[in-house]
PDB file of N, CA, C and O in Angstrom:
ATOM      1  N   MET A   1       1.106  -0.664   0.058  1.00  0.00           N
ATOM      2  CA  MET A   1      -0.102   0.009   0.059  1.00  0.00           C
ATOM      3  C   MET A   1       0.697   0.965   0.125  1.00  0.00           C
ATOM      4  O   MET A   1       1.879   0.621   0.166  1.00  0.00           O
ATOM      5  N   GLN A   2       0.463   2.213   0.155  1.00  0.00           N
ATOM      6  CA  GLN A   2       0.844   3.819  -0.271  1.00  0.00           C
ATOM      7  C   GLN A   2       0.465   4.563   0.203  1.00  0.00           C
ATOM      8  O   GLN A   2      -0.749   4.412   0.071  1.00  0.00           O
ATOM      9  N   PRO A   3       0.692   5.688   0.942  1.00  0.00           N
ATOM     10  CA  PRO A   3       0.057   6.163   2.076  1.00  0.00           C
ATOM     11  C   PRO A   3      -0.889   6.694   1.351  1.00  0.00           C
ATOM     12  O   PRO A   3      -1.879   6.785   2.078  1.00  0.00           O
ATOM     13  N   SER A   4      -1.125   7.114   0.257  1.00  0.00           N
ATOM     14  CA  SER A   4      -2.091   8.003  -0.215  1.00  0.00           C
ATOM     15  C   SER A   4      -3.285   6.571  -0.245  1.00  0.00           C
ATOM     16  O   SER A   4      -4.321   7.071   0.196  1.00  0.00           O
ATOM     17  N   ASP A   5      -3.508   5.399  -0.493  1.00  0.00           N
ATOM     18  CA  ASP A   5      -3.822   4.487  -0.359  1.00  0.00           C
ATOM     19  C   ASP A   5      -4.133   4.483   0.703  1.00  0.00           C
ATOM     20  O   ASP A   5      -5.347   4.684   0.729  1.00  0.00           O
ATOM     21  N   VAL A   6      -3.673   4.345   1.845  1.00  0.00           N
ATOM     22  CA  VAL A   6      -4.553   4.662   3.637  1.00  0.00           C
ATOM     23  C   VAL A   6      -5.352   6.162   3.601  1.00  0.00           C
ATOM     24  O   VAL A   6      -6.373   6.518   4.189  1.00  0.00           O
ATOM     25  N   LYS A   7      -4.445   6.903   2.648  1.00  0.00           N
ATOM     26  CA  LYS A   7      -5.609   7.542   2.692  1.00  0.00           C
ATOM     27  C   LYS A   7      -6.914   8.083   3.073  1.00  0.00           C
ATOM     28  O   LYS A   7      -7.641   8.614   3.912  1.00  0.00           O
ATOM     29  N   SER A   8      -6.718   7.560   1.811  1.00  0.00           N
ATOM     30  CA  SER A   8      -8.324   7.800   1.189  1.00  0.00           C
ATOM     31  C   SER A   8      -9.454   6.712   1.546  1.00  0.00           C
ATOM     32  O   SER A   8     -10.656   6.976   1.542  1.00  0.00           O
ATOM     33  N   ARG A   9      -8.797   5.197   1.920  1.00  0.00           N
ATOM     34  CA  ARG A   9      -9.569   4.981   2.861  1.00  0.00           C
ATOM     35  C   ARG A   9      -9.726   5.117   3.796  1.00  0.00           C
ATOM     36  O   ARG A   9     -10.824   4.674   4.133  1.00  0.00           O
ATOM     37  N   LEU A  10      -8.896   5.770   4.960  1.00  0.00           N
ATOM     38  CA  LEU A  10      -9.984   6.931   5.991  1.00  0.00           C
ATOM     39  C   LEU A  10     -10.675   7.794   6.310  1.00  0.00           C
ATOM     40  O   LEU A  10     -11.382   8.159   7.249  1.00  0.00           O
ATOM     41  N   GLU A  11     -10.123   8.286   4.660  1.00  0.00           N
ATOM     42  CA  GLU A  11     -11.786  10.273   4.329  1.00  0.00           C
ATOM     43  C   GLU A  11     -12.601   8.826   2.983  1.00  0.00           C
ATOM     44  O   GLU A  11     -13.812   8.833   2.766  1.00  0.00           O
ATOM     45  N   GLU A  12     -12.239   8.427   2.720  1.00  0.00           N
ATOM     46  CA  GLU A  12     -13.903   7.781   2.954  1.00  0.00           C
ATOM     47  C   GLU A  12     -14.211   7.862   3.898  1.00  0.00           C
ATOM     48  O   GLU A  12     -14.823   8.859   4.282  1.00  0.00           O
ATOM     49  N   ARG A  13     -13.839   6.565   4.897  1.00  0.00           N
ATOM     50  CA  ARG A  13     -15.102   6.205   6.166  1.00  0.00           C
ATOM     51  C   ARG A  13     -14.367   6.818   7.486  1.00  0.00           C
ATOM     52  O   ARG A  13     -13.729   6.167   8.314  1.00  0.00           O
ATOM     53  N   ILE A  14     -14.554   7.923   7.488  1.00  0.00           N
ATOM     54  CA  ILE A  14     -13.991   8.817   8.812  1.00  0.00           C
ATOM     55  C   ILE A  14     -14.781  10.468   8.421  1.00  0.00           C
ATOM     56  O   ILE A  14     -13.815  11.111   8.010  1.00  0.00           O
ATOM     57  N   ASP A  15     -15.486  11.005   8.386  1.00  0.00           N
ATOM     58  CA  ASP A  15     -15.628  11.990   7.996  1.00  0.00           C
ATOM     59  C   ASP A  15     -15.481  13.482   9.258  1.00  0.00           C
ATOM     60  O   ASP A  15     -15.848  13.731  10.406  1.00  0.00           O
ATOM     61  N   GLY A  16     -14.834  14.048   8.324  1.00  0.00           N
ATOM     62  CA  GLY A  16     -14.310  15.434   8.429  1.00  0.00           C
ATOM     63  C   GLY A  16     -13.781  15.255  10.043  1.00  0.00           C
ATOM     64  O   GLY A  16     -13.973  15.472  11.240  1.00  0.00           O
ATOM     65  N   CYS A  17     -12.558  14.387   8.480  1.00  0.00           N
ATOM     66  CA  CYS A  17     -11.188  14.378   9.384  1.00  0.00           C
ATOM     67  C   CYS A  17      -9.945  15.255   7.975  1.00  0.00           C
ATOM     68  O   CYS A  17     -10.173  15.578   6.809  1.00  0.00           O
ATOM     69  N   GLU A  18      -8.603  15.376   8.888  1.00  0.00           N
ATOM     70  CA  GLU A  18      -7.557  15.724   7.835  1.00  0.00           C
ATOM     71  C   GLU A  18      -6.721  15.020   8.748  1.00  0.00           C
ATOM     72  O   GLU A  18      -6.311  15.401   9.844  1.00  0.00           O
ATOM     73  N   PHE A  19      -6.382  13.198   7.748  1.00  0.00           N
ATOM     74  CA  PHE A  19      -4.782  12.846   7.876  1.00  0.00           C
ATOM     75  C   PHE A  19      -4.156  13.184   7.060  1.00  0.00           C
ATOM     76  O   PHE A  19      -4.334  13.383   5.858  1.00  0.00           O
ATOM     77  N   HIS A  20      -2.626  13.338   8.326  1.00  0.00           N
ATOM     78  CA  HIS A  20      -1.083  12.897   7.179  1.00  0.00           C
ATOM     79  C   HIS A  20      -0.660  11.441   7.615  1.00  0.00           C
ATOM     80  O   HIS A  20      -0.328  10.936   8.687  1.00  0.00           O
ATOM     81  N   ILE A  21      -0.815  10.988   6.336  1.00  0.00           N
ATOM     82  CA  ILE A  21       0.315   9.479   6.170  1.00  0.00           C
ATOM     83  C   ILE A  21       1.125   9.407   5.810  1.00  0.00           C
ATOM     84  O   ILE A  21       1.295   9.754   4.641  1.00  0.00           O
ATOM     85  N   GLN A  22       2.000   8.983   6.457  1.00  0.00           N
ATOM     86  CA  GLN A  22       3.462   8.774   6.892  1.00  0.00           C
ATOM     87  C   GLN A  22       3.659   7.374   5.884  1.00  0.00           C
ATOM     88  O   GLN A  22       2.710   6.601   5.759  1.00  0.00           O
ATOM     89  N   GLY A  23       4.582   7.195   5.389  1.00  0.00           N
ATOM     90  CA  GLY A  23       5.297   5.508   5.734  1.00  0.00           C
ATOM     91  C   GLY A  23       5.614   4.499   4.338  1.00  0.00           C
ATOM     92  O   GLY A  23       5.567   4.911   3.179  1.00  0.00           O
ATOM     93  N   GLU A  24       5.824   3.606   4.600  1.00  0.00           N
ATOM     94  CA  GLU A  24       5.308   2.186   2.971  1.00  0.00           C
ATOM     95  C   GLU A  24       5.328   0.879   3.411  1.00  0.00           C
ATOM     96  O   GLU A  24       5.400   0.227   4.452  1.00  0.00           O
ATOM     97  N   GLY A  25       5.225   0.731   2.066  1.00  0.00           N
ATOM     98  CA  GLY A  25       4.485  -1.063   2.082  1.00  0.00           C
ATOM     99  C   GLY A  25       3.492  -1.349   2.645  1.00  0.00           C
ATOM    100  O   GLY A  25       2.476  -1.452   1.957  1.00  0.00           O
ATOM    101  N   CYS A  26       3.364  -1.720   4.954  1.00  0.00           N
ATOM    102  CA  CYS A  26       2.825  -2.136   5.214  1.00  0.00           C
ATOM    103  C   CYS A  26       2.384  -1.120   5.910  1.00  0.00           C
ATOM    104  O   CYS A  26       1.195  -0.805   5.950  1.00  0.00           O
ATOM    105  N   ASN A  27       3.913  -0.134   6.915  1.00  0.00           N
ATOM    106  CA  ASN A  27       4.633  -0.069   7.735  1.00  0.00           C
ATOM    107  C   ASN A  27       3.483   1.729   8.245  1.00  0.00           C
ATOM    108  O   ASN A  27       4.184   2.615   7.757  1.00  0.00           O
ATOM    109  N   PHE A  28       2.436   2.321   8.804  1.00  0.00           N
ATOM    110  CA  PHE A  28       2.509   3.439   7.437  1.00  0.00           C
ATOM    111  C   PHE A  28       2.363   4.189   9.175  1.00  0.00           C
ATOM    112  O   PHE A  28       2.099   3.240   9.913  1.00  0.00           O
ATOM    113  N   GLN A  29       2.455   5.681  10.127  1.00  0.00           N
ATOM    114  CA  GLN A  29       2.335   6.531  10.248  1.00  0.00           C
ATOM    115  C   GLN A  29       1.129   7.310  10.486  1.00  0.00           C
ATOM    116  O   GLN A  29       1.380   8.475  10.176  1.00  0.00           O
ATOM    117  N   VAL A  30      -0.134   7.181  10.922  1.00  0.00           N
ATOM    118  CA  VAL A  30      -1.148   8.481  10.116  1.00  0.00           C
ATOM    119  C   VAL A  30      -1.357   8.798  11.818  1.00  0.00           C
ATOM    120  O   VAL A  30      -1.415   8.125  12.847  1.00  0.00           O
ATOM    121  N   THR A  31      -1.441  10.497  11.372  1.00  0.00           N
ATOM    122  CA  THR A  31      -1.507  11.576  11.859  1.00  0.00           C
ATOM    123  C   THR A  31      -3.111  11.747  11.953  1.00  0.00           C
ATOM    124  O   THR A  31      -3.430  10.682  11.424  1.00  0.00           O
ATOM    125  N   ALA A  32      -4.092  12.256  12.211  1.00  0.00           N
ATOM    126  CA  ALA A  32      -5.445  12.296  12.298  1.00  0.00           C
ATOM    127  C   ALA A  32      -5.600  13.641  13.062  1.00  0.00           C
ATOM    128  O   ALA A  32      -4.778  14.150  13.824  1.00  0.00           O
ATOM    129  N   VAL A  33      -6.422  13.956  12.820  1.00  0.00           N
ATOM    130  CA  VAL A  33      -6.656  15.531  13.257  1.00  0.00           C
ATOM    131  C   VAL A  33      -8.695  16.071  12.059  1.00  0.00           C
ATOM    132  O   VAL A  33      -8.940  16.108  10.853  1.00  0.00           O
ATOM    133  N   GLY A  34      -9.844  16.434  13.729  1.00  0.00           N
ATOM    134  CA  GLY A  34     -10.973  16.076  13.733  1.00  0.00           C
ATOM    135  C   GLY A  34     -11.700  17.016  14.910  1.00  0.00           C
ATOM    136  O   GLY A  34     -11.090  17.357  15.923  1.00  0.00           O
ATOM    137  N   ASP A  35     -12.760  17.300  14.703  1.00  0.00           N
ATOM    138  CA  ASP A  35     -13.530  17.710  16.741  1.00  0.00           C
ATOM    139  C   ASP A  35     -13.725  16.238  16.205  1.00  0.00           C
ATOM    140  O   ASP A  35     -14.950  16.350  16.225  1.00  0.00           O
ATOM    141  N   VAL A  36     -13.542  14.971  15.750  1.00  0.00           N
ATOM    142  CA  VAL A  36     -14.386  14.029  16.340  1.00  0.00           C
ATOM    143  C   VAL A  36     -13.244  14.241  17.851  1.00  0.00           C
ATOM    144  O   VAL A  36     -12.928  15.139  18.631  1.00  0.00           O
ATOM    145  N   PHE A  37     -13.026  13.222  17.682  1.00  0.00           N
ATOM    146  CA  PHE A  37     -11.403  13.867  18.714  1.00  0.00           C
ATOM    147  C   PHE A  37     -12.785  13.974  19.187  1.00  0.00           C
ATOM    148  O   PHE A  37     -13.655  13.115  19.044  1.00  0.00           O
ATOM    149  N   ASP A  38     -12.916  15.234  19.825  1.00  0.00           N
ATOM    150  CA  ASP A  38     -13.207  15.583  21.645  1.00  0.00           C
ATOM    151  C   ASP A  38     -14.124  15.138  21.883  1.00  0.00           C
ATOM    152  O   ASP A  38     -15.185  14.776  21.373  1.00  0.00           O
ATOM    153  N   GLY A  39     -13.357  15.207  23.232  1.00  0.00           N
ATOM    154  CA  GLY A  39     -13.851  14.711  24.098  1.00  0.00           C
ATOM    155  C   GLY A  39     -13.792  12.900  24.496  1.00  0.00           C
ATOM    156  O   GLY A  39     -14.223  12.378  25.524  1.00  0.00           O
ATOM    157  N   MET A  40     -13.075  12.167  23.245  1.00  0.00           N
ATOM    158  CA  MET A  40     -12.642  10.921  23.497  1.00  0.00           C
ATOM    159  C   MET A  40     -11.343   9.969  24.042  1.00  0.00           C
ATOM    160  O   MET A  40     -10.492  10.491  23.323  1.00  0.00           O
ATOM    161  N   SER A  41     -10.608   8.965  24.789  1.00  0.00           N
ATOM    162  CA  SER A  41     -10.285   9.116  25.006  1.00  0.00           C
ATOM    163  C   SER A  41      -8.941   9.088  23.975  1.00  0.00           C
ATOM    164  O   SER A  41      -8.988   9.317  22.767  1.00  0.00           O
ATOM    165  N   LYS A  42      -7.817   8.774  24.702  1.00  0.00           N
ATOM    166  CA  LYS A  42      -6.696   8.476  23.041  1.00  0.00           C
ATOM    167  C   LYS A  42      -6.907   6.514  22.945  1.00  0.00           C
ATOM    168  O   LYS A  42      -6.383   5.727  22.156  1.00  0.00           O
ATOM    169  N   VAL A  43      -7.655   6.312  23.832  1.00  0.00           N
ATOM    170  CA  VAL A  43      -7.305   4.018  23.531  1.00  0.00           C
ATOM    171  C   VAL A  43      -8.346   4.537  22.840  1.00  0.00           C
ATOM    172  O   VAL A  43      -7.891   4.538  21.696  1.00  0.00           O
ATOM    173  N   LYS A  44      -9.626   5.053  22.761  1.00  0.00           N
ATOM    174  CA  LYS A  44     -10.924   5.962  21.892  1.00  0.00           C
ATOM    175  C   LYS A  44     -10.563   5.576  20.411  1.00  0.00           C
ATOM    176  O   LYS A  44     -10.892   4.769  19.542  1.00  0.00           O
ATOM    177  N   SER A  45      -9.647   6.678  20.638  1.00  0.00           N
ATOM    178  CA  SER A  45      -9.232   7.401  19.678  1.00  0.00           C
ATOM    179  C   SER A  45      -8.797   7.266  17.589  1.00  0.00           C
ATOM    180  O   SER A  45      -8.890   7.657  16.426  1.00  0.00           O
ATOM    181  N   GLN A  46      -8.119   5.995  19.041  1.00  0.00           N
ATOM    182  CA  GLN A  46      -7.293   4.451  18.213  1.00  0.00           C
ATOM    183  C   GLN A  46      -8.289   4.388  17.742  1.00  0.00           C
ATOM    184  O   GLN A  46      -8.564   4.819  16.621  1.00  0.00           O
ATOM    185  N   GLN A  47      -8.987   3.873  18.454  1.00  0.00           N
ATOM    186  CA  GLN A  47     -10.001   2.746  18.015  1.00  0.00           C
ATOM    187  C   GLN A  47     -10.602   3.447  16.708  1.00  0.00           C
ATOM    188  O   GLN A  47     -10.173   3.329  15.560  1.00  0.00           O
ATOM    189  N   LEU A  48     -11.382   3.987  17.021  1.00  0.00           N
ATOM    190  CA  LEU A  48     -11.222   5.081  15.836  1.00  0.00           C
ATOM    191  C   LEU A  48     -10.501   4.149  14.428  1.00  0.00           C
ATOM    192  O   LEU A  48     -10.814   3.623  13.359  1.00  0.00           O
ATOM    193  N   ILE A  49      -9.284   4.416  15.371  1.00  0.00           N
ATOM    194  CA  ILE A  49      -9.050   4.000  13.050  1.00  0.00           C
ATOM    195  C   ILE A  49      -8.804   2.744  12.974  1.00  0.00           C
ATOM    196  O   ILE A  49      -9.102   2.008  12.034  1.00  0.00           O
ATOM    197  N   TYR A  50      -8.103   2.376  14.226  1.00  0.00           N
ATOM    198  CA  TYR A  50      -7.869   0.940  13.968  1.00  0.00           C
ATOM    199  C   TYR A  50      -9.124   0.194  13.209  1.00  0.00           C
ATOM    200  O   TYR A  50      -8.833  -0.533  12.260  1.00  0.00           O
ATOM    201  N   GLY A  51     -10.366   0.323  13.544  1.00  0.00           N
ATOM    202  CA  GLY A  51     -11.670  -0.476  12.981  1.00  0.00           C
ATOM    203  C   GLY A  51     -11.818   0.113  11.781  1.00  0.00           C
ATOM    204  O   GLY A  51     -12.294  -0.641  10.932  1.00  0.00           O
ATOM    205  N   ALA A  52     -11.363   2.132  11.116  1.00  0.00           N
ATOM    206  CA  ALA A  52     -11.523   2.538   9.779  1.00  0.00           C
ATOM    207  C   ALA A  52     -10.958   1.451   9.129  1.00  0.00           C
ATOM    208  O   ALA A  52     -11.476   0.936   8.138  1.00  0.00           O
ATOM    209  N   LEU A  53      -9.368   0.875   9.906  1.00  0.00           N
ATOM    210  CA  LEU A  53      -8.805   0.775   8.534  1.00  0.00           C
ATOM    211  C   LEU A  53      -8.605  -1.270   9.141  1.00  0.00           C
ATOM    212  O   LEU A  53      -7.445  -1.607   8.902  1.00  0.00           O
ATOM    213  N   SER A  54      -9.016  -1.865   9.459  1.00  0.00           N
ATOM    214  CA  SER A  54     -10.005  -3.145   9.324  1.00  0.00           C
ATOM    215  C   SER A  54      -9.701  -4.553   9.107  1.00  0.00           C
ATOM    216  O   SER A  54      -9.208  -5.514   9.697  1.00  0.00           O
ATOM    217  N   ASP A  55     -10.415  -4.118   7.577  1.00  0.00           N
ATOM    218  CA  ASP A  55      -9.469  -4.973   6.582  1.00  0.00           C
ATOM    219  C   ASP A  55      -8.436  -4.559   6.065  1.00  0.00           C
ATOM    220  O   ASP A  55      -7.918  -4.927   5.010  1.00  0.00           O
ATOM    221  N   GLU A  56      -8.236  -4.094   6.497  1.00  0.00           N
ATOM    222  CA  GLU A  56      -6.425  -3.560   5.472  1.00  0.00           C
ATOM    223  C   GLU A  56      -5.963  -5.043   6.139  1.00  0.00           C
ATOM    224  O   GLU A  56      -5.792  -6.137   5.601  1.00  0.00           O
ATOM    225  N   ILE A  57      -5.798  -4.475   7.961  1.00  0.00           N
ATOM    226  CA  ILE A  57      -5.303  -5.112   8.810  1.00  0.00           C
ATOM    227  C   ILE A  57      -5.620  -6.083   8.896  1.00  0.00           C
ATOM    228  O   ILE A  57      -4.898  -6.573   9.764  1.00  0.00           O
ATOM    229  N   ALA A  58      -6.770  -7.323   8.307  1.00  0.00           N
ATOM    230  CA  ALA A  58      -6.990  -8.430   8.595  1.00  0.00           C
ATOM    231  C   ALA A  58      -5.960  -8.861   7.548  1.00  0.00           C
ATOM    232  O   ALA A  58      -5.119  -9.642   7.993  1.00  0.00           O
ATOM    233  N   SER A  59      -5.842  -8.552   6.341  1.00  0.00           N
ATOM    234  CA  SER A  59      -5.886  -8.638   4.763  1.00  0.00           C
ATOM    235  C   SER A  59      -3.970  -9.050   4.871  1.00  0.00           C
ATOM    236  O   SER A  59      -3.100  -9.472   4.108  1.00  0.00           O
ATOM    237  N   GLY A  60      -4.052  -8.728   5.916  1.00  0.00           N
ATOM    238  CA  GLY A  60      -2.567  -7.677   5.917  1.00  0.00           C
ATOM    239  C   GLY A  60      -1.779  -7.035   5.722  1.00  0.00           C
ATOM    240  O   GLY A  60      -0.679  -6.858   6.244  1.00  0.00           O
ATOM    241  N   ALA A  61      -2.675  -6.295   4.319  1.00  0.00           N
ATOM    242  CA  ALA A  61      -1.912  -5.019   3.574  1.00  0.00           C
ATOM    243  C   ALA A  61      -0.908  -3.952   5.026  1.00  0.00           C
ATOM    244  O   ALA A  61       0.300  -3.753   5.158  1.00  0.00           O
ATOM    245  N   LEU A  62      -1.869  -3.586   5.701  1.00  0.00           N
ATOM    246  CA  LEU A  62      -1.209  -3.161   6.926  1.00  0.00           C
ATOM    247  C   LEU A  62      -0.802  -4.180   7.685  1.00  0.00           C
ATOM    248  O   LEU A  62      -1.264  -5.298   7.910  1.00  0.00           O
ATOM    249  N   HIS A  63       0.279  -3.516   8.089  1.00  0.00           N
ATOM    250  CA  HIS A  63       1.511  -5.093   9.530  1.00  0.00           C
ATOM    251  C   HIS A  63       0.879  -3.656  10.642  1.00  0.00           C
ATOM    252  O   HIS A  63      -0.235  -3.451  11.124  1.00  0.00           O
ATOM    253  N   ALA A  64       1.548  -3.258  10.684  1.00  0.00           N
ATOM    254  CA  ALA A  64       2.161  -2.345  11.714  1.00  0.00           C
ATOM    255  C   ALA A  64       1.440  -0.768  11.058  1.00  0.00           C
ATOM    256  O   ALA A  64       1.402  -0.381   9.890  1.00  0.00           O
ATOM    257  N   ILE A  65       0.728   0.155  12.803  1.00  0.00           N
ATOM    258  CA  ILE A  65       0.397   1.344  12.399  1.00  0.00           C
ATOM    259  C   ILE A  65       0.478   2.166  13.216  1.00  0.00           C
ATOM    260  O   ILE A  65       0.627   1.498  14.239  1.00  0.00           O
ATOM    261  N   THR A  66       0.489   3.585  13.606  1.00  0.00           N
ATOM    262  CA  THR A  66       1.449   4.089  14.723  1.00  0.00           C
ATOM    263  C   THR A  66       0.472   5.451  14.703  1.00  0.00           C
ATOM    264  O   THR A  66       0.336   5.684  13.502  1.00  0.00           O
ATOM    265  N   ILE A  67      -0.234   6.409  15.418  1.00  0.00           N
ATOM    266  CA  ILE A  67      -0.799   6.519  15.553  1.00  0.00           C
ATOM    267  C   ILE A  67      -1.555   6.864  16.153  1.00  0.00           C
ATOM    268  O   ILE A  67      -2.209   6.058  16.815  1.00  0.00           O
ATOM    269  N   LYS A  68      -1.884   8.566  16.214  1.00  0.00           N
ATOM    270  CA  LYS A  68      -1.747   8.991  16.661  1.00  0.00           C
ATOM    271  C   LYS A  68      -2.697  10.836  16.362  1.00  0.00           C
ATOM    272  O   LYS A  68      -2.328  11.646  15.513  1.00  0.00           O
ATOM    273  N   THR A  69      -4.001  11.060  17.412  1.00  0.00           N
ATOM    274  CA  THR A  69      -4.684  12.343  17.170  1.00  0.00           C
ATOM    275  C   THR A  69      -5.318  13.037  17.015  1.00  0.00           C
ATOM    276  O   THR A  69      -5.853  13.115  15.909  1.00  0.00           O
ATOM    277  N   PHE A  70      -5.486  13.539  17.581  1.00  0.00           N
ATOM    278  CA  PHE A  70      -5.747  15.787  18.108  1.00  0.00           C
ATOM    279  C   PHE A  70      -7.226  15.733  17.699  1.00  0.00           C
ATOM    280  O   PHE A  70      -7.788  14.793  17.136  1.00  0.00           O
ATOM    281  N   THR A  71      -7.895  17.201  18.175  1.00  0.00           N
ATOM    282  CA  THR A  71      -8.101  17.626  17.695  1.00  0.00           C
ATOM    283  C   THR A  71      -8.180  18.890  17.203  1.00  0.00           C
ATOM    284  O   THR A  71      -7.197  19.535  17.567  1.00  0.00           O
ATOM    285  N   PRO A  72      -9.247  19.782  16.248  1.00  0.00           N
ATOM    286  CA  PRO A  72      -8.058  20.565  15.431  1.00  0.00           C
ATOM    287  C   PRO A  72      -7.463  22.525  16.616  1.00  0.00           C
ATOM    288  O   PRO A  72      -6.800  23.443  16.133  1.00  0.00           O
ATOM    289  N   ALA A  73      -7.978  22.477  17.937  1.00  0.00           N
ATOM    290  CA  ALA A  73      -7.212  23.211  18.902  1.00  0.00           C
ATOM    291  C   ALA A  73      -6.353  22.220  19.248  1.00  0.00           C
ATOM    292  O   ALA A  73      -5.246  22.741  19.387  1.00  0.00           O
ATOM    293  N   GLN A  74      -6.296  20.864  19.493  1.00  0.00           N
ATOM    294  CA  GLN A  74      -5.446  20.315  19.621  1.00  0.00           C
ATOM    295  C   GLN A  74      -3.616  20.151  19.757  1.00  0.00           C
ATOM    296  O   GLN A  74      -2.670  19.989  20.527  1.00  0.00           O
ATOM    297  N   TRP A  75      -4.208  20.417  17.793  1.00  0.00           N
ATOM    298  CA  TRP A  75      -3.165  20.251  16.801  1.00  0.00           C
ATOM    299  C   TRP A  75      -2.631  21.783  16.611  1.00  0.00           C
ATOM    300  O   TRP A  75      -1.732  21.898  15.777  1.00  0.00           O
ATOM    301  N   GLN A  76      -2.883  22.487  16.999  1.00  0.00           N
ATOM    302  CA  GLN A  76      -2.827  23.823  16.640  1.00  0.00           C
ATOM    303  C   GLN A  76      -1.140  23.711  17.799  1.00  0.00           C
ATOM    304  O   GLN A  76      -0.092  24.293  17.521  1.00  0.00           O
ATOM    305  N   SER A  77      -1.366  22.796  19.065  1.00  0.00           N
ATOM    306  CA  SER A  77       0.034  23.658  19.081  1.00  0.00           C
ATOM    307  C   SER A  77       0.660  21.767  19.531  1.00  0.00           C
ATOM    308  O   SER A  77       1.479  21.000  20.036  1.00  0.00           O
ATOM    309  N   ALA A  78       0.147  21.873  19.233  1.00  0.00           N
ATOM    310  CA  ALA A  78       0.696  20.222  18.329  1.00  0.00           C
ATOM    311  C   ALA A  78       2.397  19.974  17.683  1.00  0.00           C
ATOM    312  O   ALA A  78       2.454  19.658  16.495  1.00  0.00           O
ATOM    313  N   PRO A  79       3.703  20.112  18.433  1.00  0.00           N
ATOM    314  CA  PRO A  79       4.690  19.940  17.948  1.00  0.00           C
ATOM    315  C   PRO A  79       4.545  18.756  16.220  1.00  0.00           C
ATOM    316  O   PRO A  79       5.243  18.735  15.206  1.00  0.00           O
ATOM    317  N   GLU A  80       3.897  18.332  16.436  1.00  0.00           N
ATOM    318  CA  GLU A  80       4.088  17.384  15.300  1.00  0.00           C
ATOM    319  C   GLU A  80       3.438  18.064  13.997  1.00  0.00           C
ATOM    320  O   GLU A  80       3.918  17.548  12.988  1.00  0.00           O
ATOM    321  N   ASN A  81       2.905  18.628  13.832  1.00  0.00           N
ATOM    322  CA  ASN A  81       2.197  20.257  13.247  1.00  0.00           C
ATOM    323  C   ASN A  81       3.468  21.510  12.348  1.00  0.00           C
ATOM    324  O   ASN A  81       3.294  22.309  11.428  1.00  0.00           O
ATOM    325  N   THR A  82       4.421  21.227  12.988  1.00  0.00           N
ATOM    326  CA  THR A  82       5.361  21.852  11.774  1.00  0.00           C
ATOM    327  C   THR A  82       5.865  21.351  10.960  1.00  0.00           C
ATOM    328  O   THR A  82       6.243  22.273  10.238  1.00  0.00           O
ATOM    329  N   GLY A  83       6.168  20.430  10.525  1.00  0.00           N
ATOM    330  CA  GLY A  83       6.476  19.779   9.085  1.00  0.00           C
ATOM    331  C   GLY A  83       5.117  19.296   8.721  1.00  0.00           C
ATOM    332  O   GLY A  83       5.008  19.330   7.495  1.00  0.00           O
ATOM    333  N   LEU A  84       4.136  18.900   9.246  1.00  0.00           N
ATOM    334  CA  LEU A  84       3.056  18.019   7.596  1.00  0.00           C
ATOM    335  C   LEU A  84       2.275  19.756   6.706  1.00  0.00           C
ATOM    336  O   LEU A  84       1.574  19.672   5.698  1.00  0.00           O
TER     337      LEU A  84
END
């Protein structure tokens, strides 16, 4: 899979989020920014992303995924925001 494939699948399955994807092959880093994460624990927000990619994970197309989620307000001050 390519980062663009992961991004398009997430955009199809989770509304109102901005996704930044890095990686290659079956190992990716997903950074997601959206109001959907407001009031959600980190575990719940990661489960949302994992759930959206469950078919790809089950098939082995995705193997290792690192997930970071932010609300838009959190994203404004996040160190990850500087290079994306």
